[in-house]
N, CA, C and O atoms as a DFTB+ gen file, in Angstrom:
804 C
 N C O
     1  1     106.111     130.250     136.551
     2  2     105.984     129.571     137.468
     3  2     106.345     129.363     139.186
     4  3     107.216     129.827     139.922
     5  1     105.700     128.833     139.297
     6  2     105.955     129.452     141.194
     7  2     105.933     128.342     141.974
     8  3     105.452     128.579     143.082
     9  1     106.441     126.672     141.728
    10  2     106.707     125.100     141.702
    11  2     108.179     125.194     141.344
    12  3     108.729     125.730     140.382
    13  1     108.884     124.225     142.851
    14  2     110.667     125.060     142.451
    15  2     110.968     124.405     140.951
    16  3     111.509     125.060     140.060
    17  1     110.476     122.803     140.773
    18  2     110.920     122.348     139.392
    19  2     110.429     123.541     138.843
    20  3     111.037     124.547     139.212
    21  1     109.772     123.660     138.293
    22  2     109.760     125.253     136.982
    23  2     110.006     126.462     136.811
    24  3     109.960     127.126     135.775
    25  1     110.425     126.922     138.447
    26  2     111.774     127.638     138.606
    27  2     113.077     128.498     137.379
    28  3     113.731     129.506     137.112
    29  1     112.892     127.786     137.197
    30  2     114.177     127.663     135.979
    31  2     113.611     127.815     134.604
    32  3     114.410     128.048     133.697
    33  1     112.164     127.701     134.294
    34  2     111.658     128.326     133.486
    35  2     111.170     129.870     133.424
    36  3     111.092     130.704     132.522
    37  1     110.837     129.855     134.997
    38  2     110.641     131.565     134.232
    39  2     111.125     132.986     132.980
    40  3     112.092     133.747     133.013
    41  1     110.482     132.925     132.416
    42  2     111.012     134.330     131.850
    43  2     111.636     133.820     130.427
    44  3     112.401     134.144     129.518
    45  1     110.865     132.911     130.834
    46  2     112.100     131.284     129.276
    47  2     111.042     131.582     128.337
    48  3     109.858     131.303     128.524
    49  1     111.686     132.366     126.962
    50  2     110.936     132.616     125.320
    51  2     110.131     130.962     124.518
    52  3     110.777     129.954     124.234
    53  1     109.144     131.085     124.390
    54  2     108.619     129.851     123.961
    55  2     107.893     130.255     122.158
    56  3     107.102     131.177     121.961
    57  1     108.390     129.360     121.120
    58  2     108.048     129.353     119.959
    59  2     106.076     129.067     119.504
    60  3     105.812     127.884     119.290
    61  1     105.112     129.865     119.407
    62  2     104.068     128.956     119.064
    63  2     103.482     129.230     117.701
    64  3     102.820     130.182     117.287
    65  1     103.961     128.005     117.058
    66  2     103.488     127.902     115.413
    67  2     101.884     127.569     114.852
    68  3     101.629     126.368     114.767
    69  1     101.337     128.046     114.659
    70  2     100.479     128.693     114.003
    71  2      99.891     127.556     113.196
    72  3     100.723     128.215     112.573
    73  1      99.269     126.419     112.466
    74  2      98.752     126.047     110.690
    75  2      97.993     126.014     110.582
    76  3      97.259     126.525     111.428
    77  1      97.368     125.281     109.259
    78  2      96.832     124.264     108.895
    79  2      96.492     122.865     108.427
    80  3      96.927     122.516     107.329
    81  1      96.193     122.523     108.720
    82  2      96.940     120.605     108.460
    83  2      97.565     120.231     107.191
    84  3      98.042     119.156     106.827
    85  1      97.445     121.459     106.548
    86  2      98.080     120.639     104.796
    87  2      98.833     122.048     105.640
    88  3      99.116     122.766     104.682
    89  1      99.142     122.553     106.495
    90  2     100.637     123.054     106.114
    91  2     101.862     122.388     106.965
    92  3     103.072     122.168     106.904
    93  1     100.316     122.157     108.092
    94  2     101.663     121.095     108.649
    95  2     102.349     119.391     108.516
    96  3     103.204     118.793     109.170
    97  1     101.389     118.967     107.193
    98  2     101.182     118.189     107.173
    99  2     102.915     117.741     105.980
   100  3     103.455     116.678     105.675
   101  1     103.238     119.322     105.640
   102  2     103.956     119.925     104.518
   103  2     104.918     119.578     104.863
   104  3     105.677     118.723     104.408
   105  1     105.039     120.814     106.502
   106  2     106.729     121.169     107.667
   107  2     107.185     119.300     108.704
   108  3     108.029     119.110     109.580
   109  1     106.267     118.384     108.112
   110  2     106.117     117.919     109.088
   111  2     107.044     116.394     108.453
   112  3     107.810     115.641     109.053
   113  1     106.449     116.383     106.666
   114  2     107.724     116.661     105.620
   115  2     109.229     116.967     105.595
   116  3     110.346     116.493     105.801
   117  1     108.585     118.005     105.232
   118  2     110.229     118.485     105.218
   119  2     111.692     118.800     106.614
   120  3     112.779     119.377     106.660
   121  1     110.654     117.860     107.696
   122  2     111.904     118.127     108.919
   123  2     112.049     116.867     109.056
   124  3     112.837     116.405     109.881
   125  1     110.733     115.535     107.650
   126  2     111.717     114.043     108.855
   127  2     112.707     114.004     107.726
   128  3     113.515     113.132     108.045
   129  1     113.163     114.685     106.178
   130  2     113.825     114.604     104.848
   131  2     115.042     115.482     105.563
   132  3     116.063     115.427     104.878
   133  1     115.200     116.337     106.859
   134  2     116.341     115.995     108.028
   135  2     116.436     114.994     108.274
   136  3     116.362     114.175     107.359
   137  1     116.479     114.905     108.545
   138  2     115.863     112.950     109.313
   139  2     116.979     112.802     108.481
   140  3     118.045     113.412     108.561
   141  1     116.542     111.660     107.411
   142  2     116.460     110.659     106.535
   143  2     117.196     110.573     105.792
   144  3     117.371     109.485     105.241
   145  1     118.310     112.232     105.294
   146  2     118.559     112.416     104.261
   147  2     119.575     113.540     104.374
   148  3     119.175     114.036     105.427
   149  1     120.615     114.281     104.012
   150  2     121.932     114.678     104.235
   151  2     122.117     115.851     104.488
   152  3     122.947     116.443     105.178
   153  1     120.622     116.397     103.399
   154  2     119.471     117.374     103.140
   155  2     119.309     117.719     104.910
   156  3     119.383     117.095     105.969
   157  1     118.972     119.497     104.308
   158  2     118.016     120.525     104.941
   159  2     117.801     121.215     104.600
   160  3     118.268     122.348     104.720
   161  1     116.458     120.575     103.640
   162  2     115.513     121.226     102.485
   163  2     115.140     123.401     103.808
   164  3     115.062     124.604     103.561
   165  1     115.057     122.371     105.155
   166  2     114.670     123.821     106.030
   167  2     115.189     124.589     105.768
   168  3     114.738     125.430     104.991
   169  1     116.829     124.685     106.491
   170  2     118.029     125.467     106.299
   171  2     118.419     125.639     104.967
   172  3     119.636     125.797     104.871
   173  1     117.865     125.663     103.996
   174  2     118.411     125.781     103.137
   175  2     120.049     125.149     102.682
   176  3     120.901     125.859     102.147
   177  1     120.174     124.218     102.900
   178  2     121.241     123.719     102.676
   179  2     121.267     122.447     102.564
   180  3     120.195     121.999     102.972
   181  1     122.501     121.008     101.939
   182  2     122.477     120.081     101.320
   183  2     121.449     120.569      99.825
   184  3     121.136     121.586      99.206
   185  1     121.194     118.906      99.790
   186  2     121.432     119.193      97.923
   187  2     119.791     119.902      98.090
   188  3     118.807     119.906      98.830
   189  1     120.570     120.719      96.259
   190  2     119.432     122.021      96.525
   191  2     118.283     121.074      96.394
   192  3     117.445     121.287      97.270
   193  1     117.862     119.753      95.299
   194  2     116.511     119.431      94.724
   195  2     115.463     119.065      96.102
   196  3     114.290     119.419      95.984
   197  1     115.775     118.546      97.058
   198  2     115.366     118.349      97.739
   199  2     114.549     119.583      98.240
   200  3     113.482     119.477      98.845
   201  1     115.487     121.402      97.758
   202  2     114.042     122.016      98.585
   203  2     113.479     122.421      97.336
   204  3     112.452     123.099      97.330
   205  1     114.026     122.086      96.313
   206  2     113.097     122.124      95.601
   207  2     111.938     122.122      95.179
   208  3     111.092     122.945      94.829
   209  1     112.141     120.126      95.357
   210  2     111.009     119.930      94.910
   211  2     110.090     119.883      95.750
   212  3     108.951     119.569      95.404
   213  1     110.588     120.365      97.780
   214  2     109.420     121.164      98.972
   215  2     108.953     122.044      98.010
   216  3     107.760     121.950      97.719
   217  1     109.519     122.742      97.544
   218  2     108.804     123.872      96.994
   219  2     107.703     124.248      96.134
   220  3     107.043     125.271      96.310
   221  1     107.473     123.253      95.021
   222  2     107.321     122.634      94.455
   223  2     105.658     121.984      94.981
   224  3     104.585     122.453      94.600
   225  1     105.866     120.586      96.115
   226  2     105.022     120.192      96.120
   227  2     103.771     121.775      97.870
   228  3     102.686     121.535      98.399
   229  1     104.521     122.826      98.047
   230  2     104.012     123.420      98.770
   231  2     103.171     124.334      97.421
   232  3     101.953     124.236      97.571
   233  1     103.493     125.041      96.373
   234  2     102.889     125.283      95.662
   235  2     101.802     124.117      95.518
   236  3     100.814     124.084      96.251
   237  1     102.040     123.198      94.562
   238  2     100.641     122.390      94.617
   239  2      99.719     121.996      95.516
   240  3      98.782     121.241      95.255
   241  1     100.126     122.858      97.394
   242  2      99.296     122.344      98.115
   243  2      98.453     122.935      98.335
   244  3      97.274     122.664      98.565
   245  1      99.425     124.497      98.241
   246  2      98.407     126.109      98.449
   247  2      97.429     125.981      96.830
   248  3      96.401     126.643      96.970
   249  1      97.479     125.502      95.793
   250  2      96.806     126.289      94.761
   251  2      95.511     125.001      95.314
   252  3      94.313     125.229      95.151
   253  1      95.943     123.892      95.860
   254  2      94.559     122.449      95.226
   255  2      94.126     122.443      96.787
   256  3      93.202     121.802      97.287
   257  1      95.087     123.371      97.463
   258  2      93.428     123.058      98.850
   259  2      93.418     124.613     100.280
   260  3      92.797     124.412     101.324
   261  1      94.110     125.896     100.075
   262  2      94.263     126.508     100.707
   263  2      94.215     127.710      99.565
   264  3      95.052     128.587      99.777
   265  1      93.245     127.944      98.191
   266  2      93.552     128.609      97.485
   267  2      93.651     130.334      97.203
   268  3      92.998     131.311      96.837
   269  1      95.621     129.670      97.894
   270  2      96.557     130.455      97.747
   271  2      97.739     129.739      96.259
   272  3      97.742     128.640      95.705
   273  1      98.710     131.144      96.036
   274  2     100.130     130.592      95.100
   275  2     100.694     130.337      96.135
   276  3     100.338     130.519      97.299
   277  1     101.710     129.850      95.659
   278  2     103.437     129.911      96.918
   279  2     104.085     130.143      95.894
   280  3     103.664     130.621      94.840
   281  1     105.948     129.561      96.361
   282  2     106.728     130.853      95.229
   283  2     106.581     130.526      94.171
   284  3     107.715     130.715      93.731
   285  1     105.843     130.042      93.126
   286  2     106.405     129.997      91.408
   287  2     104.815     130.346      90.468
   288  3     104.282     129.835      89.483
   289  1     104.466     131.504      91.415
   290  2     103.465     131.863      90.652
   291  2     102.763     132.107      88.960
   292  3     101.651     132.140      88.435
   293  1     104.472     132.266      88.488
   294  2     104.895     132.504      87.073
   295  2     104.161     131.600      86.417
   296  3     103.508     132.047      85.474
   297  1     104.050     130.012      86.732
   298  2     104.310     128.769      86.433
   299  2     102.480     128.660      85.733
   300  3     102.018     129.788      85.909
   301  1     101.659     127.981      85.226
   302  2     100.187     126.729      85.604
   303  2     100.100     125.559      85.936
   304  3     100.543     124.498      85.495
   305  1      99.419     125.885      86.847
   306  2      99.202     124.268      86.850
   307  2      99.692     123.012      86.433
   308  3     100.185     122.306      87.313
   309  1      99.668     122.691      85.565
   310  2     100.264     121.678      85.216
   311  2     101.563     121.333      84.643
   312  3     101.836     120.250      84.127
   313  1     102.857     122.996      84.855
   314  2     103.758     122.743      84.804
   315  2     104.684     122.764      86.684
   316  3     105.853     122.594      87.027
   317  1     103.893     122.947      87.153
   318  2     103.638     122.847      88.946
   319  2     103.685     120.754      89.414
   320  3     104.085     119.990      90.292
   321  1     103.059     120.754      88.259
   322  2     102.892     118.995      88.408
   323  2     104.264     118.617      87.287
   324  3     105.281     118.241      87.870
   325  1     104.315     118.668      86.288
   326  2     104.985     117.984      85.622
   327  2     106.995     118.224      85.955
   328  3     107.855     117.388      85.680
   329  1     107.235     119.668      86.622
   330  2     107.744     119.453      87.247
   331  2     108.412     119.182      88.356
   332  3     109.636     119.058      88.370
   333  1     107.377     119.023      89.775
   334  2     107.707     118.471      90.893
   335  2     108.398     117.171      90.774
   336  3     109.546     116.843      91.072
   337  1     106.639     115.993      89.862
   338  2     107.173     114.766      89.392
   339  2     108.486     114.123      88.799
   340  3     109.088     113.064      88.975
   341  1     108.688     115.466      87.861
   342  2     110.166     115.229      87.434
   343  2     110.969     115.463      88.283
   344  3     111.964     115.428      87.560
   345  1     111.369     115.687      89.297
   346  2     112.420     115.637      90.500
   347  2     112.815     114.802      90.804
   348  3     113.792     114.103      90.536
   349  1     110.955     114.815      92.301
   350  2     110.203     112.994      92.993
   351  2     110.914     112.383      91.513
   352  3     111.847     113.185      91.532
   353  1     111.077     111.868      90.715
   354  2     111.178     110.955      90.350
   355  2     113.042     110.989      90.299
   356  3     113.873     110.081      90.298
   357  1     113.134     112.153      90.267
   358  2     115.563     111.694      90.151
   359  2     115.390     111.163      91.437
   360  3     115.191     109.965      91.638
   361  1     115.453     111.948      92.242
   362  2     114.921     111.317      93.654
   363  2     114.675     110.605      95.406
   364  3     115.125     110.360      96.525
   365  1     113.268     110.560      94.170
   366  2     112.712     109.957      95.127
   367  2     112.189     109.893      96.673
   368  3     112.318     109.070      97.579
   369  1     111.425     111.374      96.515
   370  2     111.597     111.609      97.355
   371  2     110.269     111.037      98.672
   372  3     110.384     110.916      99.892
   373  1     108.470     110.667      97.278
   374  2     107.351     110.329      98.036
   375  2     107.720     108.810      99.040
   376  3     107.338     108.450     100.153
   377  1     108.846     108.058      97.775
   378  2     109.176     106.552      97.884
   379  2     109.759     106.387      99.670
   380  3     109.480     105.570     100.548
   381  1     110.849     107.830      99.624
   382  2     110.860     107.193     100.299
   383  2     110.346     107.478     101.747
   384  3     110.629     106.763     102.709
   385  1     109.135     109.205     101.835
   386  2     108.913     109.083     103.560
   387  2     107.597     107.657     103.532
   388  3     107.180     106.983     104.474
   389  1     107.217     107.606     101.983
   390  2     106.307     105.523     101.757
   391  2     106.951     104.810     103.155
   392  3     106.315     104.249     104.048
   393  1     108.711     105.051     103.041
   394  2     108.917     103.362     102.822
   395  2     109.611     103.964     104.641
   396  3     110.163     103.189     105.421
   397  1     109.428     105.112     104.858
   398  2     109.523     105.196     106.590
   399  2     108.253     104.652     107.891
   400  3     107.090     104.946     108.168
   401  1     108.898     104.079     108.207
   402  2     107.289     103.056     109.392
   403  2     107.179     104.327     110.707
   404  3     108.071     105.001     111.222
   405  1     105.594     104.286     110.970
   406  2     105.506     104.349     112.648
   407  2     106.198     104.932     113.241
   408  3     106.620     105.991     112.775
   409  1     106.704     104.376     114.833
   410  2     107.190     104.311     115.738
   411  2     106.339     103.529     115.738
   412  3     105.153     103.651     115.432
   413  1     107.189     102.258     116.256
   414  2     106.301     100.226     116.580
   415  2     105.362     100.784     118.557
   416  3     104.557     100.023     119.093
   417  1     105.785     102.179     119.205
   418  2     105.429     101.744     120.305
   419  2     103.871     102.585     121.135
   420  3     103.305     103.245     122.006
   421  1     103.912     102.034     120.265
   422  2     102.321     102.912     121.388
   423  2     102.560     104.035     122.326
   424  3     103.101     104.216     123.417
   425  1     101.861     104.771     121.341
   426  2     101.919     106.001     122.554
   427  2     100.080     105.492     124.373
   428  3      98.957     105.070     124.095
   429  1     100.434     105.696     125.360
   430  2      99.070     105.141     125.964
   431  2      98.775     106.923     125.776
   432  3      99.298     107.936     125.313
   433  1      96.879     106.187     126.894
   434  2      96.657     107.621     127.396
   435  2      96.417     108.416     128.234
   436  3      95.449     109.159     128.399
   437  1      98.292     108.095     129.371
   438  2      98.271     109.155     129.721
   439  2      98.634     110.314     129.030
   440  3      99.161     110.340     127.919
   441  1      98.215     111.649     130.000
   442  2      98.794     112.898     129.196
   443  2      99.635     113.475     129.316
   444  3      99.657     114.629     128.889
   445  1     100.788     112.864     130.009
   446  2     102.168     113.725     129.179
   447  2     103.213     112.210     128.720
   448  3     103.262     110.997     128.924
   449  1     103.662     112.900     128.257
   450  2     104.640     111.286     126.699
   451  2     105.970     112.101     127.102
   452  3     105.891     113.094     127.825
   453  1     106.854     111.762     126.737
   454  2     108.583     112.158     126.115
   455  2     108.587     111.651     125.421
   456  3     108.371     110.440     125.363
   457  1     108.894     112.541     124.418
   458  2     109.879     111.124     123.053
   459  2     111.565     111.527     122.992
   460  3     112.201     112.541     122.706
   461  1     112.021     109.615     123.592
   462  2     113.769     110.710     123.153
   463  2     113.567     109.547     121.849
   464  3     113.189     108.402     121.602
   465  1     114.200     110.952     121.170
   466  2     114.273     110.949     119.688
   467  2     116.066     110.031     119.590
   468  3     116.337     109.446     120.639
   469  1     116.751     109.961     118.884
   470  2     118.161     108.354     119.214
   471  2     118.576     109.514     116.889
   472  3     117.981     109.968     115.912
   473  1     119.977     109.285     117.477
   474  2     120.629     110.233     116.654
   475  2     120.604     108.870     115.551
   476  3     120.485     109.383     114.438
   477  1     120.667     107.320     115.394
   478  2     120.201     106.286     114.424
   479  2     118.535     106.928     114.550
   480  3     117.674     106.083     114.307
   481  1     117.932     108.590     114.972
   482  2     116.763     107.115     114.442
   483  2     115.442     106.121     115.016
   484  3     114.531     105.650     114.335
   485  1     115.651     105.988     116.377
   486  2     115.012     105.278     116.882
   487  2     114.673     106.606     118.106
   488  3     115.204     107.693     118.335
   489  1     112.935     105.471     118.999
   490  2     111.710     106.991     118.890
   491  2     111.783     105.781     120.444
   492  3     111.305     104.648     120.506
   493  1     112.542     106.541     121.520
   494  2     111.853     105.692     122.640
   495  2     110.462     106.740     123.257
   496  3     110.388     107.946     123.493
   497  1     109.754     105.925     123.334
   498  2     108.335     106.794     124.183
   499  2     108.075     106.252     125.949
   500  3     107.907     105.150     126.470
   501  1     108.138     107.392     126.369
   502  2     108.059     106.973     128.136
   503  2     106.660     108.336     128.626
   504  3     106.428     109.545     128.624
   505  1     106.046     106.887     129.015
   506  2     104.807     108.217     129.575
   507  2     104.405     108.166     130.865
   508  3     104.480     107.134     131.531
   509  1     103.800     109.646     131.454
   510  2     103.010     109.624     132.796
   511  2     101.838     110.433     132.993
   512  3     101.420     111.472     132.482
   513  1     101.412     109.606     133.932
   514  2     100.095     110.395     134.324
   515  2     100.040     111.461     135.688
   516  3      99.182     111.526     136.569
   517  1     100.833     111.967     135.573
   518  2     102.065     112.757     136.453
   519  2     102.176     113.674     135.883
   520  3     102.923     113.144     135.060
   521  1     102.041     115.534     135.235
   522  2     102.900     116.564     134.771
   523  2     104.482     116.509     135.817
   524  3     105.652     116.627     135.453
   525  1     104.057     116.345     136.814
   526  2     105.714     116.886     137.442
   527  2     106.753     115.530     137.763
   528  3     107.965     115.395     137.591
   529  1     105.995     114.859     138.156
   530  2     107.020     113.882     137.483
   531  2     107.377     113.460     135.993
   532  3     108.497     112.962     135.883
   533  1     106.658     113.565     134.867
   534  2     106.703     114.508     133.810
   535  2     108.278     115.536     133.444
   536  3     109.318     115.049     133.000
   537  1     108.136     116.489     133.659
   538  2     109.419     117.567     134.189
   539  2     109.802     117.049     134.410
   540  3     110.677     116.781     133.586
   541  1     109.833     116.113     135.730
   542  2     111.374     116.247     135.991
   543  2     112.377     114.814     135.550
   544  3     113.543     114.580     135.232
   545  1     111.296     114.190     135.732
   546  2     111.860     113.396     133.853
   547  2     112.389     114.513     133.063
   548  3     113.224     115.267     133.561
   549  1     111.983     114.662     131.929
   550  2     112.673     115.332     131.374
   551  2     114.290     115.451     131.233
   552  3     115.150     114.960     130.502
   553  1     114.219     116.859     132.913
   554  2     115.535     117.173     133.294
   555  2     116.615     116.600     132.593
   556  3     117.474     117.012     131.814
   557  1     116.092     114.760     133.473
   558  2     116.352     114.156     134.328
   559  2     117.600     113.733     132.699
   560  3     118.766     113.907     132.347
   561  1     116.322     113.120     132.210
   562  2     117.344     112.678     130.249
   563  2     117.810     113.323     129.080
   564  3     118.452     112.788     128.177
   565  1     117.347     114.839     129.168
   566  2     118.048     116.022     128.847
   567  2     119.639     115.725     129.475
   568  3     120.585     115.860     128.699
   569  1     119.869     115.356     130.769
   570  2     121.288     115.209     131.222
   571  2     121.945     113.894     130.835
   572  3     123.044     113.739     130.303
   573  1     121.538     113.473     131.005
   574  2     122.318     112.130     130.593
   575  2     121.555     111.942     129.111
   576  3     121.365     110.781     128.749
   577  1     121.341     112.469     128.690
   578  2     121.138     112.415     126.579
   579  2     120.835     113.699     125.725
   580  3     120.053     114.159     124.893
   581  1     122.153     114.028     126.596
   582  2     122.999     115.448     125.567
   583  2     122.616     115.873     124.159
   584  3     122.273     116.936     123.641
   585  1     122.882     114.164     123.592
   586  2     123.207     114.461     121.994
   587  2     121.998     114.055     121.774
   588  3     121.930     113.310     120.796
   589  1     120.542     114.349     122.559
   590  2     119.233     113.897     121.643
   591  2     118.322     114.671     121.581
   592  3     118.361     115.825     122.007
   593  1     117.374     114.131     121.037
   594  2     116.321     114.632     121.202
   595  2     115.205     115.023     122.118
   596  3     114.131     114.595     121.694
   597  1     115.113     115.647     123.154
   598  2     113.723     115.213     124.102
   599  2     112.698     116.279     124.638
   600  3     112.793     117.242     125.399
   601  1     111.617     115.667     123.879
   602  2     110.512     116.565     123.665
   603  2     109.573     116.470     124.342
   604  3     108.759     115.803     123.704
   605  1     108.753     117.022     126.266
   606  2     107.882     116.745     126.575
   607  2     106.492     117.137     126.038
   608  3     106.804     118.321     125.913
   609  1     105.812     117.123     125.815
   610  2     104.044     116.588     125.695
   611  2     103.232     116.118     125.635
   612  3     103.210     115.036     125.048
   613  1     101.751     116.816     126.374
   614  2     101.072     116.758     126.904
   615  2     100.291     117.423     126.600
   616  3     100.300     118.653     126.661
   617  1      98.706     116.084     125.860
   618  2      97.386     116.440     125.003
   619  2      97.406     114.947     126.273
   620  3      97.844     114.250     127.189
   621  1      96.436     115.379     125.177
   622  2      94.277     114.178     126.133
   623  2      94.256     113.254     125.971
   624  3      93.977     112.466     126.874
   625  1      94.602     112.783     124.476
   626  2      95.375     111.261     124.325
   627  2      95.453     111.215     122.452
   628  3      95.143     111.707     121.367
   629  1      96.557     109.556     123.697
   630  2      97.305     109.858     122.563
   631  2      97.992     110.482     120.838
   632  3      99.056     110.733     120.271
   633  1      96.038     110.476     120.542
   634  2      95.606     110.523     119.192
   635  2      96.398     111.602     119.167
   636  3      97.610     111.512     118.973
   637  1      95.691     112.878     119.390
   638  2      96.531     114.050     119.706
   639  2      98.332     114.758     120.243
   640  3      98.830     115.879     120.138
   641  1      98.981     113.102     120.959
   642  2      99.476     113.766     120.569
   643  2     100.836     113.555     119.190
   644  3     101.943     114.083     119.085
   645  1      99.997     112.405     118.175
   646  2     100.526     112.233     117.445
   647  2     100.157     112.642     115.627
   648  3     100.584     112.402     114.498
   649  1      99.391     113.180     116.126
   650  2      99.008     114.646     115.621
   651  2      99.652     115.920     115.748
   652  3      99.413     116.569     114.730
   653  1     100.278     116.482     116.457
   654  2     101.392     117.429     116.793
   655  2     102.076     117.401     116.968
   656  3     102.572     118.523     116.870
   657  1     102.929     116.492     117.357
   658  2     103.957     114.993     116.358
   659  2     105.011     114.450     115.579
   660  3     106.169     114.038     115.512
   661  1     103.619     114.759     114.874
   662  2     103.926     113.625     113.620
   663  2     105.028     113.267     113.024
   664  3     105.310     112.120     112.678
   665  1     105.895     114.551     112.843
   666  2     107.593     113.643     112.976
   667  2     108.818     112.975     113.706
   668  3     109.912     112.513     113.381
   669  1     107.808     113.225     115.296
   670  2     108.336     111.476     115.849
   671  2     108.800     111.113     115.620
   672  3     110.028     111.045     115.664
   673  1     107.601     110.376     114.995
   674  2     106.534     109.109     114.365
   675  2     106.258     108.709     112.732
   676  3     105.242     108.300     112.170
   677  1     107.696     109.028     112.201
   678  2     107.972     108.837     111.451
   679  2     106.828     108.931     109.975
   680  3     106.921     108.322     108.909
   681  1     105.399     110.297     110.594
   682  2     104.414     110.479     110.222
   683  2     103.968     110.504     108.786
   684  3     102.784     110.828     108.699
   685  1     104.554     110.262     107.627
   686  2     104.073     111.456     106.220
   687  2     103.318     111.621     105.665
   688  3     103.010     112.569     104.943
   689  1     102.427     109.839     106.126
   690  2     101.162     109.172     105.365
   691  2     100.363     110.965     104.644
   692  3     100.174     110.911     103.429
   693  1     100.128     111.769     105.036
   694  2      98.245     113.187     105.522
   695  2     100.066     113.786     103.804
   696  3     100.204     112.784     103.102
   697  1     100.539     114.334     103.572
   698  2     101.734     115.089     102.825
   699  2     101.567     113.815     101.367
   700  3     101.573     114.246     100.214
   701  1     101.475     112.783     101.556
   702  2     101.935     112.151     100.463
   703  2     100.762     112.324      99.969
   704  3     100.433     112.835      98.899
   705  1      99.926     111.719     101.087
   706  2      98.261     111.856     100.097
   707  2      97.541     113.617      99.767
   708  3      96.635     113.809      98.957
   709  1      98.065     114.493     100.427
   710  2      98.100     115.800      99.280
   711  2      98.544     116.051      98.562
   712  3      97.875     116.663      97.730
   713  1      99.655     115.871      98.329
   714  2      99.962     115.943      97.203
   715  2      99.574     115.340      95.607
   716  3      99.133     115.859      94.581
   717  1     100.118     113.556      96.129
   718  2      99.651     113.050      95.116
   719  2      98.189     113.430      94.302
   720  3      98.176     113.539      93.076
   721  1      96.935     113.623      95.158
   722  2      95.376     114.380      95.342
   723  2      95.796     115.568      94.575
   724  3      95.488     115.687      93.389
   725  1      96.877     116.947      95.566
   726  2      96.930     118.004      94.420
   727  2      97.344     117.816      92.755
   728  3      96.610     118.191      91.840
   729  1      98.754     117.116      92.557
   730  2      98.808     117.136      91.589
   731  2      98.266     116.090      90.702
   732  3      99.030     115.664      89.836
   733  1      96.563     115.399      90.807
   734  2      95.926     114.935      90.578
   735  2      95.000     116.271      89.660
   736  3      94.949     116.577      88.469
   737  1      94.481     116.709      90.665
   738  2      93.337     117.706      90.868
   739  2      93.560     118.686      89.241
   740  3      92.852     118.773      88.237
   741  1      95.601     119.629      89.835
   742  2      95.923     120.515      89.293
   743  2      96.141     119.669      87.462
   744  3      95.936     120.107      86.330
   745  1      96.586     118.475      87.929
   746  2      96.333     118.404      85.883
   747  2      95.051     117.657      85.566
   748  3      94.974     116.816      84.671
   749  1      94.358     117.905      86.112
   750  2      93.442     117.527      84.782
   751  2      92.008     119.309      85.678
   752  3      90.784     119.309      85.811
   753  1      92.940     120.289      85.984
   754  2      93.046     121.468      85.508
   755  2      90.936     121.526      86.456
   756  3      89.815     121.979      86.228
   757  1      91.578     120.834      87.336
   758  2      89.717     120.710      88.544
   759  2      90.128     122.897      88.770
   760  3      89.574     123.719      88.040
   761  1      91.062     123.269      89.803
   762  2      91.651     124.095      90.510
   763  2      91.011     125.472      89.810
   764  3      90.513     126.385      90.468
   765  1      91.139     125.447      88.061
   766  2      91.313     125.745      87.778
   767  2      89.656     126.786      87.233
   768  3      89.457     128.000      87.274
   769  1      88.730     125.616      86.758
   770  2      87.414     124.841      86.718
   771  2      86.500     125.667      87.811
   772  3      85.621     126.505      87.610
   773  1      87.402     124.745      89.931
   774  2      86.706     125.827      90.200
   775  2      87.072     127.579      90.304
   776  3      86.084     128.291      90.483
   777  1      87.889     128.001      90.240
   778  2      87.673     128.917      90.194
   779  2      86.929     129.857      88.996
   780  3      86.347     130.932      89.144
   781  1      87.059     129.401      88.272
   782  2      85.995     130.228      86.854
   783  2      84.606     130.177      87.514
   784  3      83.801     131.108      87.496
   785  1      84.422     128.996      88.093
   786  2      82.994     129.244      88.757
   787  2      82.432     129.861      89.779
   788  3      81.222     130.039      89.919
   789  1      83.643     130.338      90.814
   790  2      83.658     131.241      91.671
   791  2      83.793     132.889      91.249
   792  3      83.636     133.865      91.982
   793  1      84.277     132.825      89.229
   794  2      84.224     134.456      89.390
   795  2      82.768     134.699      88.334
   796  3      82.317     135.833      88.175
   797  1      82.368     133.926      87.910
   798  2      80.955     133.314      87.079
   799  2      79.603     134.160      87.740
   800  3      78.715     134.766      87.140
   801  1      79.885     133.874      89.794
   802  2      79.299     134.018      90.602
   803  2      79.746     135.731      91.104
   804  3      79.207     136.248      92.083
């Protein structure tokens, strides 16, 4: 960082997460559960049913879309689906996620967006053409709102911003679709048949 604005960030460590789109959909749902319930399955806190439901969902997604398994390797496909659906009926996980509305403020085509997420769940979006202006605004907003989640996002299009930060836009559509598809396929035994075809070849 050579600029005056960037000097305080010199030597700052960052976390880079590398995920498939399926993994990203699951991670987004975990974040959303933390926003809209009193449970934090990501940190194994709160109602353990959410933690179990998301573990079962990860198993469904891994088996269906990633040719892998998750934490429930000892039970068959139909039993994984049965346990997930039974738990979902109890806690209404998918219904809750379906009920969330995407942010009603569109991100423009500007390359820099600041997402300001309030404790009440409201999302404010500010956009900037210039990265330096966006960075200065970020520092000011972090000072002004120390209790809020304030994030600077840089992308070439608004679609890329939404893809990278779906949790801030309350978008669990991909997770819901993938889990429902996975439940259908595993219930029909499609994963087993696909594996058998591969083994015969």
